[in-house]
Every structure is written in C-alpha cells, then in structure tokens.
N, C-alpha and C positions, 0 to 999 in steps of 0.2 A: 613429228617435228614440223614447225610452221614453215611455210614456203617463204624464201627470202623476198622481201618487197623491194624490187629494183626501182620502181617508180618513186617510192618514198626516199630511198637511200640517195638516188641521183638528185632528187629535188632538194634534199637537205645539203648535199655537197655543193650544189650550185648556189643555194642561198648563202651558205657560209663563204663561198668564194666571193660573191658579190659584196658581202659585208666587209671582207678583208680588203678587197680592191678599193672600196670606198674609204675605209679607214686609212689605208696607206696612200691614198690619193695618187693614182697612176699618172695623171697629168703632171702633177708636181714632181713625181719621181723621174719622169722623162725629162723635165726641165732641169732637174738637178744633174742628171747624167750629162746633158748637153753642156751645162756650165762647167762641170768637172772635166769633161773632155777638152774644153777650151783651156782650162788651167793646166791640164796635163801636157798640152801641146805647146805651151809657152816657152820661148827661148830662155835658157838659163834656169830651167826648172830644177835641175839637179845641182845647182850651185848651193842650194840648201837641201841636202839629202834628207834630213828629218822631215821637213815640210813636204818635200816631194813624195816621200814614202806615205805620208798621211793622205795626200791628194789621190795617189794611185790606189791606195787601200780603200778609200771611200768610194772611188769610181768603180772598183772591182765589186765591192759589196752592193752598190746600187744596181749595177748591171746584173748581178746574180739574182737580186731580189725581183727585178723586172722579168728576168728569164723564168724564174720559178712561178711567178704569177701567170705569165703567158702559157707556160707548160701546163699548169693546173687547169686552166680554162680549156685547153686543147684536149687534155686527158679526159675531162668530163664529157666533152663532145664525143670523143672516140669510144668511151665505154658505153655511152648511150646507144651509139651505132652498133656496137658489138652485141648488146642485149637485144636490139631489134632483129639483127640477123640470126642470133641464136634462137629466138622465139619462132621466127618464120621458118627456119630449117629444122627445128626440133633438136638442135645441137646442144646437148647438156655440157659437153666439154667447154664450149664457148661461154655458156652461162656461168660455169664454175670459175672460168678465167675472169669473167667480168666481175663476179662477186669478190674475188681476191683483189682485183685492181681497185675496186671501190674502197676496200679496206685500206689499201696503200694511199689512195688519194686523200682519204679522211685523215690519215696520220700526217701527211704533208701539210694539209690545211691547218691542222692543230699547231704544227710547228710555226707556220706563218702567222697564225692568230696570236701567238705569244708576243710578237713584235707590236701588234696593235695595242697591247696592254702596257707597253713600256713607254710612258710619257712623262717620266720624272725628269727633273732638271739635269741629272747626270747620267740617265739611263743609257744614252747612246755611246758613252765613253768606254775606253778600255778600263781594266780593273786591276787592283793590287790586292792580293788575298794573303792573309796571314793565318796559319793554323797553329794552335798552341795546345799542348797536353794539359789536362787538369787533374782532378782527383782520380785516384786509381793506380798510382805507382807505375810500374813497368807496363801494365796493361794499357794505361792511358797513353803512354809514350808510343806503344805499338799501335794503338787505335789512331793516334795522330798521323802516323805514317800511312796507315790504311786510308785515311781520309785524303791525304796528299795524293796518293796513287789514284783514288777514286775521282778526284777533281781533275787531275791531269788526263785521265782517261776520258772524262766528260769533254774536255777541250779537244782531245784528239778526235772523238766521235763527231764533233760539230765543226771540225776544221779550224778551230781557234788556235792561234799561235800562243803557246805558253812557255815562259822562261822562269826557272827557279832562281831567285835572287839571293836567297840565304837559307841555310839549314843548320840548326843546332842539334846535334845528335845526343841522345840519351846514353847513359853509361852501359846499361845491360842490353837494351833493344829499343828500336823505334827512335822517335825524335822528340825533343823538347818543344821545338817550334820550326816553322819553315814559312818563307814568304815567296810567292811567285806572282809574276805579272802576266796578265792575259790581254793580248793585243787583238781585238776584234770588235767590230761594231756591235753595240748593245751588250758587251760583255758585262759591264757593271750592272745594267738593268737585270740581267739574268741571274748573276751570281750574288747580288746584294740580298736576294731573298733567302740565301743560304746562311747568312750571318747569324751567329748565336751559338748556343751550346748543344752538342750532339752527345747522345748517350749510347753506350754499347753494353749489351748483356750477353755473356758467353761463358763457356768453360775455359778457364784460364790455361793457356799452354805453358805458363810460367809457374803454375802451382803444382807441386809434386803430388798433392792430394786430389787434383782434378776438380777443384771446387768451382762453383759458379761465381763469376766476378762482374761487378758493374763498374764501368769506368767512363770518364768524360773527356772530351776535347772540344775546343771552340774554334769558330771562324770569325775573323774580322775582315770586312770587305770595304775597300775604299776606291773611289773613282780616280783615274789618272787625270791630271789637270793639264791644260794647255800651257805652253811656256809663256804666253803673253799675259797670263794672270800673275800680277805682281804681289808677292807676299814678302814683306820686309821682316827679316829675322835678325835680331841683335846677336852678333857673333858671341857676345859675352854670355848669352843664354844657352849656347850650344856646347855641350861637352863631347869631344870626340875620343873614342877609344879605338885602338887598332889591335888586331890579333891575327893569329894564323888561321887560315881557313881549315875547316874540319871536314872529314869524310873523304870520299874518293876524289881523286884529282890527279893532275899531272905533277911533274917535279916542281914546277914553279908555284903552283897554288898552295901547296902544303909547307913550303920551306921559307916563305916570306910573309911578313906581317902586313898583308895587303887588304885583309878584311876590315871593314869599318862599321863601327856602331856609333850612332849619333843619339844623344840624349838631350831633349829640350827641357831644361831644368824647371821653368815655371809650370809646365803641365805634366812633366814626367813621361811624355811620349818618347818612345824609343823606336828607331828604325835602323835596320842593318842591311848590308849587302856584302857578299863575298864571291860573287860569280865572275867578276872582271879580273883581268890580270894585274892591273895597277891599283894602288891605293886611291889615286885621284879619281879614277873612273868609278870605283865603288863608293867614294864619298859623294860624287855627283848623283848617282842613283839613290843613295840613302837620303840625300837632301831633297830630291824630287818627292819622295814618299813623305818626308817630313812636311814639306809645303802643302801637300794634298790634305794631310790631316789638320794642319793648322788653319788652312783656308776654310774647311768646314766648320771648325770651331768658331772662327771669326764670323761666319754667316749666322751662327746661332746666337751670337752676341752675349751669351752668358756662360761663364766658366762652369756653372753647375750642370751644363749640358754635355760636358766632355765625355762622360761615360757612355751616354747615348750615342754620340757621334762615333766613338771608337768601336761601338758595336760589341763590346766584350764586357761581361759581368766580372766583378772582382773575384767572385768565387765560381769557378767552373765546376759545378757539382749539382746536387739534387735541387729541384725546384725551378730550374732555369732552362731546362732542355727544350729545344724546338723539335727535335726528332729523336726517335729511339730505333736502334738497330739490334734486334734480338736474334741471336744465333742458337740459343738454347733456353728453355726446353722445346721451343718451336722456332720457326723461321719467319720473321716479319720485320719490315721497315715501315714505321708509321710516323707521319708528321703530325705533331700535336696541335698545330695551328689550323689545319684544314681537315684533318681526319683521313687524308689520302694515305693509302698504304699499298705495299707490294709484298707478296710472300716470296718473290724471287730475289733473295738477298744477294746472291752471286751477281746477278745482272746489275743490281744497284751499285754494288761495290766495283763493278766494271765500268761505271760511269753512266748508267741508264737513269738519268735524273730528270728528264724532260717532263714526265708525269707529275713529279713533285713541284717543279717550278711552275708549270702551267696551272696546277691546282691552286697554288698560292696566289698567283697573279689574278686568276679569275675570282677567287674569294675576296681578295683585297679590293678589286674593282667594284664588288657588290657590297662591301662592308660586312662580310661574313666571317672574318678571321676570328678564331677562338683565342682566348687568353692563353699565354704560355704556361 
C-alpha cells in the first residue's frame, strides 16, 4: 500500500481553499457583514418582521460563511503542524489523525466550493419544491413520499429550514403530490439541479407476487421571489377552490375547508397550500407561489417556454428521467446527466445528496452535462 502523500494532500487543500476564498471574495463578504450589522441594529427593524427576518438570516449566513473560511484556513495550518510533529517524533497515531483530518477538511472545502458554482440569477434565493407521483401506480405514490422524506432529510442535514405547504395523499399508500418551502441562502441554487423526473426500480412491496416494478416521480423547483417584485394578476384569471386539509392534523385542520387551491386559467398553473390555520393565510401562500411561477414565465417572454420553466414533463415516465434509484437486483443511485453514482442507496435516501449536486454543478460549469 502506497504511503499517504501529506505534502501533496495539504498542498491541494490549501490551493482549493485559496481558490474558494478568491471566488467568494472575503473582503466583499466582510463588507456585506458590516452593512447587514448596521441594518440589523437599526431602530424599528422589527416593525417589519418579515424584512427583519430576512436581514438577520442573511447576516447569520454571511457570518457563518466567513467563520467556515477562517476555520478551514486554520485547520490546514494546524494539520500541517501535526504532520511535522508526527514525523519528527515518529508518532504514527498523530500521522493517522492528520490523514483523517485532511479527509474531513477536503469534504468541508467541497461543500464551500459548491457555493462558488452558484451564480445564477435566482441561486441565492429560498426555494419552493413540488413533488408529484407519475407512472407506476401505488409504487409511484410511495416513491413520491420517499423522495419527500429524502429532501426533508437533506434540508435537516444542512441546517435548512423546510416547511411542508401542501400534501395530497394517495388512496392506498404514499402521496399524489407535496409542496414544501426551503428557507436558506442558496437553497434554490442547490435544489434547482434536482428538478426533473426520478426513476425507481425495486421489488414492489404492494405486489403479492413480489415482482420487480419501475415507477416514476418528478420534482419542480421554483425560486421564492421578493415581495417588491410586482406581478399583476387579473383576478378574473384566477379560480380559487377550497377544500378540507388531508392527512394528519389537529382538530381544526381537518374539520374546516381552509385549504386553498389556485388555478391560473390562461396557463393552467396550479398552486396549493393547506398548512396554515386560516383560509386567508393559505391563499396568501398559494398566491406567492403563483406569482413566482408567473414571474419566470414573464421573463421568458414566450408562452411556449412554460413547460421548461415549470420544470416538469407532461409525461412523468420513460425517457425523461434525470436519476435512477435501483434497489433490485443490485443497489445503485445514478445521475444520468453526470454519471455520478453511489451504491449506498440508504444513505442517499437519508438525504446524502451533496455528491450528486456538486457533480452536476461542476459538470454544468464545464459544459459537460450529458443529455437526459
């Protein structure tokens, strides 16, 4: 077994750190923090709770980013010192510890590098994600629920605040659809790469003959828009439907028709919300999602772009999948656009998606994405 090359590994880590620090512009980051601190200290900040929350959230994210950068630099220096001491004293335990620490530093640098690749117009915004079951019957509905859990776990692992806005349950098992909001800096940039059709291959737990089943579900990812972006919607173009919330909930949520579904008749776009106690609150959330979708359509300027903007194919089935999840006859999750794969299916379903997201962002920046 070849001896671990500490000099090369530390050199690579330091070079990557310097590249990240340059891309993130540490001086600009410090200036942003100073500006946000001034805004956060302004009298009457909390007169507008929503704006105050955004300012404090941005400040916290910027401070956390700067702290991570400073910590990475210090850790590289510390591990270099540990290697020198280990070599001088012939201490193999110290060298083993240093090798392990270098691995952890490299993982953290990979995480920070993701943000340097997020430079799209909406990448830094929060995200609204909708999951829909496709071809495959009850297995597809079950798969949609598995994906919902996977993305909520991903948010949990990364410290992202996620809130389920609406869930439509299937009759036998799983869900027909679900919409959740992710409030975190660069949530849209990260999650937008997950938009598209996902394919599951497994032995169906719903088949008495235990046959292998292929099923499909899809993701639509939209950025959350600022309130100061004005989208005029003709009230006559909106059809509002109210219904009782489905699934688990308190006495109020299931006994009143507080859930809201909005339909934009010219485009057929549908948004729903059922998580709030009042019909008015649910309508406001559904209208925010509607404005986000219509705003992107307006930017495209052509109605024939609607399907691209929504990020969902009319047919959620063969020929459109971006990623395959194979549980049987072998275990493998593979992204068709990048070739990135993992045989640890359970880890992926538990939200370990950073490798897939990073691989996509790197391939996209280099123009190396494969056709779906």
